C-alpha positions as CSV (number, residue, x, y, z in Angstrom):
1,M,103.5,-30.4,-65.7
2,A,99.9,-30.4,-66.8
3,P,98.3,-27.0,-67.3
4,S,96.0,-25.8,-64.6
5,E,92.2,-25.9,-65.0
6,P,90.8,-22.6,-66.1
7,A,88.5,-20.8,-63.7
8,L,84.8,-20.9,-64.4
9,G,83.4,-18.0,-66.4
10,R,86.7,-17.2,-68.1
11,V,87.2,-17.6,-71.9
12,P,90.2,-19.8,-72.5
13,S,90.9,-18.7,-76.0
14,H,91.7,-15.1,-77.0
15,R,90.0,-15.4,-80.4
16,F,86.5,-15.2,-78.7
17,R,87.2,-11.9,-76.9
18,G,86.6,-9.8,-80.0
19,L,83.2,-11.5,-80.5
20,A,82.3,-10.9,-76.9
21,S,83.2,-7.2,-77.2
22,I,81.1,-6.8,-80.4
23,G,78.2,-8.5,-78.7
24,S,78.4,-6.0,-75.8
25,L,78.1,-3.2,-78.3
26,C,75.1,-4.5,-80.3
27,G,73.4,-6.2,-77.3
28,I,73.7,-9.7,-78.7
29,P,75.6,-12.2,-76.5
30,C,78.3,-13.6,-78.8
31,G,81.0,-16.1,-78.0
32,P,80.9,-19.3,-76.0
33,T,78.5,-19.7,-73.1
34,E,80.7,-22.0,-71.1
35,T,84.4,-22.8,-70.9
36,R,85.9,-25.6,-73.0
37,P,88.2,-27.9,-71.1
38,E,91.0,-27.7,-73.7
39,Y,93.6,-28.6,-71.0
40,L,92.2,-32.2,-71.2
41,L,92.5,-32.5,-75.0
42,R,95.6,-33.4,-76.9
43,L,94.3,-33.5,-80.5
44,K,92.7,-30.1,-81.3
45,P,92.5,-29.6,-85.1
46,N,91.9,-26.2,-86.4
47,A,88.5,-25.2,-87.8
48,V,89.4,-25.8,-91.5
49,W,91.0,-29.2,-90.9
50,A,88.2,-30.2,-88.6
51,Y,85.7,-29.3,-91.4
52,V,87.6,-31.4,-93.9
53,L,87.6,-34.4,-91.6
54,D,83.9,-34.0,-90.9
55,L,83.2,-33.8,-94.6
56,L,85.2,-36.9,-95.4
57,A,83.5,-38.7,-92.5
58,A,80.1,-37.6,-93.8
59,L,81.0,-39.0,-97.3
60,A,82.0,-42.3,-95.7
61,V,78.7,-42.5,-93.8
62,F,76.8,-41.7,-97.1
63,V,78.7,-44.4,-99.0
64,D,78.1,-46.9,-96.2
65,H,74.4,-46.4,-96.3
66,I,74.0,-46.6,-100.0
67,L,76.1,-49.7,-100.6
68,T,73.1,-52.0,-100.0
69,L,71.3,-54.6,-102.0
70,D,68.2,-52.4,-102.1
71,T,70.2,-49.6,-103.7
72,L,71.8,-51.9,-106.2
73,L,68.5,-53.5,-107.3
74,S,66.6,-50.2,-107.3
75,T,69.2,-48.4,-109.4
76,T,69.5,-51.3,-111.8
77,M,65.8,-51.4,-112.4
78,A,65.6,-47.6,-112.8
79,I,68.4,-47.5,-115.4
80,A,67.1,-50.5,-117.3
81,S,63.6,-49.0,-117.4
82,V,64.9,-45.7,-118.8
83,L,66.8,-47.5,-121.5
84,V,63.9,-49.7,-122.5
85,C,61.5,-46.7,-122.5
86,Y,63.9,-44.5,-124.5
87,H,64.4,-47.1,-127.3
88,Y,61.0,-48.8,-127.5
89,G,58.5,-46.5,-126.0
90,L,59.1,-42.9,-127.0
91,V,55.3,-42.3,-127.3
92,L,55.0,-42.9,-123.6
93,T,57.2,-39.9,-122.6
94,M,55.4,-37.4,-120.5
95,A,55.8,-34.9,-117.7
96,M,54.9,-36.2,-114.3
97,N,54.5,-34.9,-110.8
98,F,57.1,-35.9,-108.1
99,G,54.5,-35.5,-105.4
100,I,53.8,-39.2,-105.5
101,L,57.3,-39.8,-104.1
102,S,56.5,-37.7,-101.1
103,V,53.2,-39.4,-100.4
104,G,54.3,-43.0,-101.2
105,V,57.9,-43.2,-99.9
106,I,59.5,-40.1,-98.3
107,F,56.7,-39.3,-95.8
108,P,56.5,-42.9,-94.5
109,L,60.2,-43.2,-94.4
110,S,60.6,-40.0,-92.5
111,L,57.9,-41.1,-90.0
112,S,59.6,-44.4,-89.5
113,I,63.0,-42.8,-88.9
114,S,61.4,-40.5,-86.3
115,Q,59.8,-43.4,-84.6
116,A,63.0,-45.5,-84.6
117,F,65.0,-42.6,-83.2
118,A,62.4,-42.2,-80.4
119,R,62.8,-45.9,-79.6
120,R,66.5,-45.4,-79.5
121,E,66.2,-42.6,-77.0
122,A,63.8,-44.6,-74.8
123,A,66.2,-47.6,-74.9
124,L,69.1,-45.4,-73.9
125,R,67.1,-43.8,-71.0
126,S,66.1,-47.3,-69.7
127,L,69.7,-48.6,-69.9
128,V,71.0,-45.6,-68.1
129,Q,68.4,-46.0,-65.3
130,F,69.1,-49.7,-65.1
131,R,72.8,-49.0,-64.6
132,C,72.0,-46.4,-62.0
133,F,69.8,-48.8,-59.9
134,A,72.5,-51.5,-60.2
135,V,75.1,-49.2,-58.8
136,C,72.8,-48.2,-56.0
137,I,72.1,-51.8,-55.1
138,F,75.8,-52.6,-54.9
139,S,76.4,-49.4,-52.9
140,A,73.8,-50.5,-50.4
141,H,75.2,-53.9,-49.9
142,R,78.8,-52.7,-49.8
143,L,78.7,-49.3,-48.0
144,W,75.5,-48.9,-45.9
145,D,76.3,-48.9,-42.1
146,W,72.8,-48.8,-40.6
147,D,73.8,-48.7,-37.0
148,G,76.5,-46.0,-36.9
149,G,79.3,-48.5,-36.6
150,N,78.0,-50.2,-33.4
151,G,78.6,-53.6,-34.7
152,R,75.4,-54.8,-36.4
153,R,77.1,-55.1,-39.7
154,L,79.4,-57.7,-38.1
155,H,76.6,-60.2,-38.9
156,V,77.0,-59.7,-42.7
157,P,78.6,-62.9,-44.0
158,P,82.1,-62.4,-45.6
159,E,81.0,-63.7,-49.0
160,H,77.8,-61.6,-49.2
161,V,79.2,-58.5,-50.9
162,A,81.4,-60.5,-53.3
163,G,78.3,-62.6,-54.2
164,V,76.2,-59.5,-54.9
165,R,79.0,-58.1,-57.1
166,Q,79.4,-61.3,-59.0
167,L,75.6,-61.5,-59.4
168,L,75.4,-58.0,-60.9
169,Q,78.3,-58.7,-63.3
170,S,76.5,-61.8,-64.5
171,L,73.4,-59.8,-64.9
172,F,75.3,-57.2,-67.0
173,S,76.7,-60.1,-69.2
174,A,73.2,-61.6,-69.8
175,I,71.7,-58.2,-70.8
176,C,74.6,-57.4,-73.0
177,T,74.3,-60.8,-74.8
178,Y,70.6,-60.3,-75.1
179,C,70.8,-56.9,-76.6
180,L,73.5,-57.8,-79.1
181,L,71.6,-60.7,-80.6
182,P,70.0,-60.1,-84.0
183,R,66.7,-58.3,-84.1
184,G,63.5,-60.2,-84.9
185,G,60.3,-59.2,-86.5
186,H,61.4,-59.7,-90.2
187,A,58.6,-60.3,-92.6
188,R,60.3,-63.6,-93.7
189,Y,59.8,-64.9,-90.2
190,Y,56.0,-65.1,-90.9
191,Y,55.7,-65.9,-94.6
192,T,58.6,-68.4,-95.4
193,A,59.5,-71.8,-94.0
194,C,63.1,-70.9,-93.6
195,G,62.2,-67.7,-91.9
196,V,60.0,-69.6,-89.4
197,R,63.0,-71.9,-88.5
198,E,65.3,-68.9,-88.2
199,A,62.8,-67.1,-85.9
200,K,62.5,-70.2,-83.6
201,E,66.3,-70.4,-83.3
202,L,66.5,-66.7,-82.5
203,Q,63.7,-66.8,-80.0
204,T,65.5,-69.8,-78.2
205,A,68.6,-67.7,-77.9
206,L,66.6,-64.7,-76.6
207,D,64.7,-66.8,-74.1
208,R,67.9,-68.2,-72.7
209,Q,69.2,-64.8,-71.9
210,I,65.8,-63.7,-70.5
211,R,65.9,-66.6,-68.1
212,R,69.4,-65.6,-67.0
213,V,68.3,-62.1,-66.3
214,E,65.1,-63.1,-64.4
215,R,67.1,-65.6,-62.3
216,A,69.7,-62.9,-61.5
217,V,67.0,-60.5,-60.4
218,G,65.3,-63.2,-58.3
219,R,68.7,-63.9,-56.6
220,L,69.2,-60.2,-55.9
221,A,65.9,-60.3,-54.0
222,L,67.2,-63.3,-52.1
223,A,70.4,-61.4,-51.3
224,N,68.3,-58.5,-49.9
225,E,66.5,-61.0,-47.7
226,A,69.8,-62.4,-46.5
227,F,70.8,-58.8,-45.8
228,K,67.7,-58.4,-43.6
229,V,68.6,-61.5,-41.7
230,A,72.0,-59.9,-41.0
231,G,70.2,-57.0,-39.3
232,L,69.3,-54.5,-42.0
233,P,66.3,-52.4,-40.8
234,S,63.0,-52.7,-42.6
235,G,63.1,-49.2,-44.0
236,E,66.5,-49.6,-45.7
237,A,65.5,-53.1,-46.8
238,S,62.4,-51.7,-48.5
239,R,64.5,-49.1,-50.3
240,V,66.9,-51.7,-51.7
241,S,63.9,-53.8,-52.8
242,Q,62.6,-50.7,-54.6
243,Y,65.9,-50.5,-56.4
244,V,65.5,-54.1,-57.6
245,Q,61.9,-53.5,-58.6
246,K,62.8,-50.4,-60.6
247,M,65.7,-52.2,-62.2
248,L,63.4,-55.0,-63.3
249,E,61.0,-52.4,-64.7
250,Q,63.7,-50.9,-66.9
251,W,64.8,-54.3,-68.0
252,E,61.3,-55.1,-69.2
253,L,61.2,-51.8,-71.2
254,L,64.5,-52.8,-72.8
255,R,63.1,-56.2,-73.7
256,A,59.9,-54.6,-75.2
257,I,62.0,-52.2,-77.3
258,K,64.2,-55.1,-78.5
259,E,61.5,-57.5,-79.5
260,Y,58.8,-55.1,-80.9
261,R,59.5,-53.0,-84.0
262,T,58.0,-50.2,-86.0
263,P,55.1,-51.3,-88.3
264,N,56.1,-54.1,-90.7
265,A,53.5,-53.0,-93.3
266,M,55.1,-49.5,-93.5
267,R,58.5,-50.9,-94.2
268,A,57.1,-53.4,-96.7
269,F,55.3,-50.6,-98.6
270,A,58.4,-48.5,-98.6
271,R,60.6,-51.3,-99.9
272,V,58.2,-52.1,-102.7
273,Y,57.7,-48.5,-103.7
274,I,61.4,-47.9,-103.8
275,L,61.7,-50.7,-106.4
276,V,58.5,-49.8,-108.4
277,L,58.4,-46.0,-108.5
278,P,61.7,-45.5,-110.5
279,V,60.2,-47.9,-113.1
280,L,56.9,-46.0,-113.2
281,F,58.8,-42.7,-113.6
282,A,60.9,-44.0,-116.6
283,P,58.7,-42.1,-119.1
284,Y,59.3,-38.9,-117.2
285,F,63.1,-39.4,-117.2
286,V,62.9,-40.0,-120.9
287,H,60.9,-36.8,-121.2
288,I,63.7,-35.0,-119.4
289,A,66.2,-36.4,-121.9
290,L,64.2,-35.3,-124.9
291,E,63.8,-31.8,-123.5
292,T,67.5,-31.4,-122.9
293,S,68.9,-28.6,-125.0
294,D,71.3,-29.3,-127.9
295,T,73.8,-26.9,-126.4
296,W,74.2,-29.1,-123.3
297,A,74.1,-32.3,-125.3
298,G,76.8,-31.3,-127.7
299,D,77.7,-33.3,-130.8
300,A,77.0,-36.7,-129.1
301,G,73.3,-35.7,-128.7
302,E,71.5,-39.0,-128.2
303,G,74.1,-40.6,-126.0
304,S,74.4,-37.6,-123.7
305,R,70.6,-37.3,-123.4
306,V,70.3,-41.0,-122.4
307,A,73.2,-40.7,-119.9
308,F,71.5,-37.7,-118.3
309,A,68.2,-39.5,-118.0
310,C,69.9,-42.5,-116.5
311,G,71.8,-40.3,-114.0
312,I,68.5,-38.7,-112.8
313,A,66.9,-42.0,-112.4
314,A,69.8,-43.4,-110.5
315,T,69.9,-40.3,-108.2
316,V,66.3,-40.8,-107.3
317,S,66.8,-44.5,-106.6
318,V,69.9,-43.9,-104.5
319,M,68.1,-41.2,-102.5
320,L,65.1,-43.4,-101.7
321,A,67.2,-46.5,-100.9
322,G,69.5,-44.4,-98.7
323,L,66.6,-43.2,-96.6
324,F,65.4,-46.8,-96.3
325,S,68.9,-47.9,-95.2
326,V,68.9,-45.2,-92.5
327,E,65.6,-46.4,-91.2
328,L,66.8,-50.0,-91.1
329,S,70.0,-49.1,-89.3
330,M,68.0,-47.4,-86.5
331,E,65.3,-50.1,-86.3
332,N,67.3,-52.1,-83.7
333,P,68.7,-49.6,-81.2
334,F,71.3,-52.0,-80.0
335,S,72.7,-53.0,-83.4
336,P,76.4,-52.2,-84.1
337,S,75.6,-49.1,-86.1
338,L,76.7,-45.5,-85.9
339,D,73.7,-44.2,-84.0
340,A,73.0,-47.3,-81.9
341,V,73.1,-47.5,-78.1
342,R,76.5,-48.7,-77.1
343,V,75.2,-51.3,-74.6
344,Q,78.4,-53.1,-74.2
345,H,80.3,-49.9,-73.4
346,E,77.6,-48.7,-71.0
347,L,77.5,-52.0,-69.0
348,T,81.3,-52.2,-69.0
349,Q,81.4,-48.8,-67.4
350,A,78.8,-50.0,-64.8
351,A,81.0,-53.0,-63.9
352,E,84.0,-50.7,-63.6
353,A,81.9,-48.4,-61.3
354,L,81.3,-51.5,-59.0
355,D,85.1,-52.1,-59.0
356,R,85.8,-48.5,-58.0
357,I,83.2,-48.5,-55.2
358,D,84.6,-51.8,-53.9
359,A,88.2,-50.5,-54.0
360,D,87.3,-47.2,-52.2
361,A,85.3,-48.9,-49.6
362,S,88.4,-51.0,-48.5
363,K,90.4,-47.8,-47.7
364,D,90.0,-45.6,-44.7
365,G,89.2,-42.0,-45.6
366,A,88.9,-42.7,-49.4
367,W,86.2,-40.0,-49.7
368,L,88.9,-37.4,-48.7
369,E,91.3,-38.2,-51.5
370,P,91.3,-36.2,-54.8
371,L,89.3,-37.8,-57.6
372,D,92.3,-38.3,-59.9
373,S,94.7,-39.6,-57.2
374,D,94.5,-43.3,-58.0
375,D,96.1,-44.8,-61.0
376,E,93.9,-47.1,-63.0
377,G,96.1,-50.1,-62.5
378,Q,96.3,-49.5,-58.7
379,S,92.5,-49.1,-58.6
380,A,91.9,-52.4,-60.5
381,R,94.3,-54.3,-58.2
382,A,92.8,-52.8,-55.1
383,S,89.3,-53.8,-56.3
384,Q,90.4,-57.4,-56.9
385,R,91.8,-57.5,-53.3
386,A,88.6,-55.9,-51.9
387,I,86.3,-58.6,-53.4
388,R,87.0,-60.8,-50.3
389,R,86.6,-58.0,-47.7
390,T,83.7,-56.1,-46.3
391,V,83.7,-52.7,-44.5
392,I,84.0,-54.4,-41.1
393,E,85.4,-57.9,-40.5
394,P,82.2,-59.9,-40.4
395,K,81.0,-62.9,-38.5
396,R,79.8,-65.7,-40.8
397,L,76.2,-66.7,-40.7
398,P,75.1,-70.4,-41.3
399,S,73.1,-69.9,-44.5
400,V,74.1,-67.3,-47.2
401,S,74.1,-69.4,-50.4
402,T,71.3,-67.4,-51.9
403,T,73.7,-64.8,-53.4
404,S,75.5,-67.3,-55.6
405,S,75.4,-66.5,-59.3
406,D,76.3,-70.0,-60.6
407,G,74.3,-71.0,-63.6
408,I,72.9,-67.6,-64.5
């Protein structure tokens, strides 16, 4: 038997009670501010093991972001520059200021990462609102009884609700395909012949999905008009039309975020500086090697000094290339990266929400049942059966083909 849900305001774990009592003595509120639903969790590692797992995961993320061609090329050029400068240009050794790194690379990269993260948040907000309006549209077509059960919904054609549901699912599929296509805006698209051909091919694929989305939204408007013909009052029809309009607005925002990127020039400068600056700082790294004490260098003095200088140069290159890799990973908010918007997961959940609404609408008194009463398999089977039914057995109208989603 599953443990019962803890009451609100109670601390589920005894190890926080001591902190709460200490906080009451010193006047500082210690301990958790809300209860943790531990009764829903099976895997609950202790604090030490959780820290070890988080540390290993952080190392995996670090390695994943530094194993790039930018890191390999930058590190190779930095180490080669140190070796050349050490053996052939000792007179060029000098102390230099690392402030140029902040001005030329780190500050632009930090700004680009902030802008990319803001675009990710805007894309997530638009996707969530799009999903909300889609569920509201289906709820209106499936559930609204605008005449108190007096029979006006009898005029809704039997295939109307199933057509709207299929139309929304086709819309989800088109948007998911569009968002998961590769991002555009690469510099090679404008300065190389191969890049121009690649950009045209990508734009053709994007335009196809854009046409599917626009056609689906247009057919949703036609479905609303068919709903009006069936007897939907003008006030409710205006509200459903507003849902469609707001959904279209969020789609256009998603499209703008997908196709327009942060400044190309800033990324180009950062990439060039990441390759050039370690080479320019080679005399400084050699200066560090020559100033290394004999105590640290030991008997193998020259080899240890060179290794230390190469290690410093490689560290700087890895740091800069890693920041650049982080910025690139967030440039497309829909790319399959760690911090991207999980568009496929979000739209799949929206489609499942339509299934649950359809399944509940086919049962009398479904709103009185507990939320966890239905098994997932039973709910899915009920939703498949409910596709062909509406709330009330309808009378068919002569023309209702506008809700078909064929060819979207």
